N, C-alpha and C positions, 0 to 999 in steps of 0.2 A: 561571459558568465563568470569566469574565474575572477575577472576584475571586479564585477559586481559583488561577488561573495567576499572578496578581500575588503572592499569599501565598507560593506556592512559590518564586517568583523572589526575594522578600525573604529567605525562609529560606535559600535557596542562597547568596545574597550574604552573609548573616550568618555562615554556616559558613565561607565563603571568607575573610572578614575575620578570624574567630577563628583560622583556620589561619595567617593571615599574621602574627599577633601572636607575637613571639618568646618562647619559653618562658624562664623565669628559674630560676636557682639562687641561693639566698640564703645569704650568710655575713654574720652580723651583726657589728657593732663596738660594744663597750661601753667608753666612755671618760669621763674626768672633764672634760666640756666646761664645767662650772661648778665652783667650789670650789678646793681647794688646789693643783691642777695645771692650772688652766684655760688658762694661757699655754703649757704644755708639750703639751697634748693635740692641738691642730690639726696640728702637724708630724708627730706620731705617726700620726694619721689619714691624713695625706697619704702617708706611707710605705705604709700598707696599701692605700690607693686606687691607688697606682702599680702594685701587683701586679694589682689588679682590672682596670685599664685595659689592661695588657699581655696578660692572658688574653683579653679581649674583642677587642683589636686583632689578635690572632693566631688568630682563628677561633672563640673562645668555648670553652665547657666542655661535655662530654658531647654530642658531635655538634652543636655550634653553638649551644647554649643560652647566654644572657647571664648572666654572673656579676654580681650586684648586692650592695650592702653597706648595708643599713639601719643606722641608728645609734641608740644609747640613751645617755642621760646618767646616770651613777652618782653624780655630784657628788663622787666620790672618797671622802668620809668618811661618807656616810649609807647605812647598810646597807639601810634600807627602800627608798630610791631605787634602789639597785643591784639589789635583789630584784625590784622592780617593772619596771625596765627589762629585766632578764633574762627575767622572766615574759612580757613582751610579745614579746620576740624568739622565745622557745621556743614559745609557745602561740598567739600572734596572727600574727606574721610567719612563723612556722613555718620558721625558718632551719635549714639543715643543720648549721651549726657556728657558732662565735663566735670572733672575734679579741678578746681582752680577758679580763677587765677590766684596768685599769691599776693602780690602787691595790690593795694586798693585801686590805684589808678588803672592798672591793667585789668582788673576785674570789671570795673565800670565800663571801660572802653570795649572790652570783649563782649560784655552783656548787651550794651546799647547797640553795637554795630553788627553783631552776628548772632549771639545766642537768643536774645529776646525775639528778634525778627524771625529766627528759624525755629522757635518753639522748643529750645533746648534747655534743659535744667542744668544749672551750674551749682556746685557746692564748693565753696572756698574754704580751705583749712587754715587760711592765714590772713585774709583781708579783714583787718580789724577796725577800720575807720568808720565812724558813725554814718558817713555819707552812703555806705552800702544799704543802710536801712531805708534810705529815702528814694531808692530806685523805683521807677514805675515799671515793674518787671513781670506783670501777669503771673505772679507767684512762681517764678522760674529761678530766682537767685536766692540761695541759702548759704549758711556758713556753719561750720562746726567749731567755731572759735568765738568767744565773746567780743562784743564791741569795745573799742578803746574808751568809750564813755565810762566803762567800768575799770579798765586797766589804768587810765589816767588818775582816777579817783584813788585807786589802791596805791599807786606809786606816790602820790602826794601824801597820803596818810602814813605810808611807810617811812618817808623821810622825816616827817614831823615826830613820829614815834621814836626815831633815832636821835632826836634833838637837833636836826638840821632845819633851822627855821628861816634861812635866807638863801636864795639861790639865784643864779643867772641861767636863762634858758635859751637854747637855740634849737630850731626845728627845721627839717627839710620842708621846703615850700610846695607841698602837694596835699592831697586829701588825707593821706596817712599822718603826715607831720602836723598839719593844722588841727585835725580832729583830736589827736592825742594831746597836743599842747593846750588846746582850749579846755579839755577836760581836766588836765593836770593843774593848770593855773587857777581855774575856777575853784577847784576843791582846796588847793594849797592855800589860797588867800582867804577862802571862807573859813578855814580851820585855824587861821592865825599866822600863817607863813607870809613871808615877803618875797615877791619876785622882783628883784632889782632891775632886771632887763629881760625882755622876751622878744627874741629877734629871729626872724626867718632867714634862711639861707637857701641858695639854689644848689641842686645836686650836681655831681659830676664836674666840679671845678677843681683847679689845682691849688688855689690859694684862698684861704679864709682869714687871713691875718687882719683884714680891715674889720670884719665882723667880730673877731676875737678881741681886737683893740677896744671896741665899744663895750663888749661884755666884761672885759677885765677892768675897765675904768670904774666899775662899780665897787671894786675892792672885795667882792664876795669870793670866798675860797671854793665854793661848790658850783660846778658846771653841769647842767643837765643837757644832754645831747639826745634829741629824738630824731634819729636818722637811720642810715643803713651801714652795716658793718663793713661792706666792701667798697663804698664810695665816700660820700661826704662825711659820714660819721667817723670813719677811720682817719680821714685827712684832718678834720677839725681836732680830734684828740691828739694826733701827732704834733700838729702845729701849736696847740695849746701847751703841750709839754715842752716843746722846744723853746717856747717863749717864756716859760716859767710862770705862767699866768694863774694856774689853779692848782689846788692840792687834793681835791676830791672830785671824782667823776661819777656821773649817774646816767643810766640809759634805760631803754625799754626793749621790747622784743626784737625789733629790727637790728639791735646792736649785739644781741646775745649769740656770738659765734666765736669759737676759738681762733678763727682766722684773724679776728680783730686783735686778740691778745698777741698773736704771733707777729702781726704787722706793726703794732705800736710798741710792744715790749711788755713782757710779763711784769717786770719791776715797776714800769710806769703805771700799769693798770691794776696792780695788786690792791685789793680792797674796793675796786669799783662796784657800785651797787646797781642792780637792774631788776626789772620785772619782766615776766612773760606769761602768757596763758599756759596753764598746766593741766594736770589730770588729778581728779579727786581720788581718795583712797576707797575704791570700789572693787568688786570682784572682776569687772571687765578690765580695769587698769592692770591688775596683777596678771591676768591671763594674757593680755597683750604683751606685757613686758617679757614674760616667759617665752612666748612664741617668737617675739621679735629677736631676742638674743639667740634663740636656736637657729634662726634664719640669718644671723650675722647682720641684723638691722639694729641701729642704736635707738632704743626706746625712749631715751632721754633727749634726743635731738629736738630742737625747737620745731614745733608743728608736725612732727612725724606721727604722733598719735592722732592728731586731728585729721591728717591726710589719710591715714588708715581708715578712720571712721567715715570720712567722706566717700571713699571708694567702696567700702563694705556696705554702707547705707544705699548707695546707688545700685549696687548689685542686687541687694535685697528688694529694692523698689522695682527694678526691672523684672525680677522673678515674680513679685507680687502682681505687677501689671500684666504679666502673661505674654509679653512680646517685647521685641526690640523697638517698637514704635515709640515716638516721643510723646504722643498724646496720652494724657492721663498719668504721666510719670510723677508730676509734682504731688498729686493726690496720694499716689502710692507711697511716695517718700514720706509724707506726713504720717501715713498709716503705720508703716513699719518702725517709725521712730518714736511712736507715742503710745502711752497707755490707753486702753487696756491691751492685754495680750501676753502670751507666754514669753518670758524673757529669753533673748538670744544674746550671747556674749561673743566677744571677738573669736573668730575661727570656727564658730559653730554653724558652718554653712549647710552641711548635710541635714542637720536637725531643722534648720530654718526651711529648707526646700521641702522636707517631708510635711512640716506643719502647714506650709502654704498650700501644698497639694491637697491636704485634708480640709482646707477651708478654715483653719485655726488662725486667729489673729496673733501677730507677733509684736514684740516690743524690744527693739535693739538697745542694749545698754553697753556703751562702747569703751574704747581705749582711753578716751579723754572725757568720759562722763556720759550723762544722760542727755539726749538731744530732743527735748520737747520744743519744737520750733514754734515761735510766736507768729503773729500775723505777718511780720516782716521777714520771716525766715531766719530770725536770730535765735540764739540759745543763751541761757545763763551759763556761766562758766566759772572757772577757778583761775586765780592769778597767784603765781608763786614768786618768792623772792630768790634772786640769783646774786652771786658775788664772785669776783675773780679771786681765786686762792691758788697759790702755787702754780700759776701759769695757765689756769683754765677756769671756765665758768662752772660753778657748782650750785646745786639747788640747796637753799637754806631752809625752805619750808613754805607751806601754804599760807596765804595772807587771809586773815579773818579779823580785819581791823574795824 
């Protein structure tokens, strides 16, 4: 009898303990923690984590459940690594949704091999290549960053506005590099510029002197490098400088990292011109910047604001959907991101939960702008001019060319 009573007491205590463990809702994060953007990924992840912490600090999600964010490393350029990381998220972690991936090839591989078959919504804060728009994704792949079809156009017009009317171009030979180069070259030439050479290069090589020899044979002083700050882009710039081939360097979002300046040299890259997606001057932008600085998150880090928006939007969509189930989430995401509805700004989680509970439509206006997703899950966006000054990339202003 005593043994039976003891067993019942242990069982009761186990049930009570299990009930005390807070339930979780999982939104995964796929990023290039190693590889071509390994120095850019941590602040992007910090942006997403800020949204997660705000949700949990303001009562949690779905009647008090904890929002958690497991991570996976895509290495940026390895499709197998991206597929494996996404498979773990979808089938082992059983996430409701995914923030990411970051590099375009990783996003496409993760989507095709795991997320789309698993019915999991992905929102990338950094995959900018036009190829993302072409995915047959069952309305599951979105992004909070504009396509490079827009960034390439803005970069071309910026250089021409500065009187740079002849360039040599090299781009990393993948979806990101090709898409950006195609957009840049098309606009640059259409607007009267001359592309003396347009040459692809493979990522993760130790030597690009052969390609640089071809590029420098044009005699053009300006080299446009559309690649990654921690792999080929860095090596190309270093070897170009060592060979004395060019006097002006230009890049885009994948090159905008202070690790690039540190690796190649502040004196070498002083005056380098670049572009990257940015944030408009809206109430949500100012609110995010204030809250990010208070949490020791860099609001100016490339794609940090877009990652915050991706995570906050997915949390809102899960709350709107009423469960951690995957079905119906893409429709809920479109609903919370679009007019009409009462405006929700970054950090206003409690307000959003109350409105959703009351059946009131909401419209999130975020850290990186308004996210009215089109049929492809794309958004209009803002491109900003960057430049290397005194050893770091600084924002020069929004491009409205």
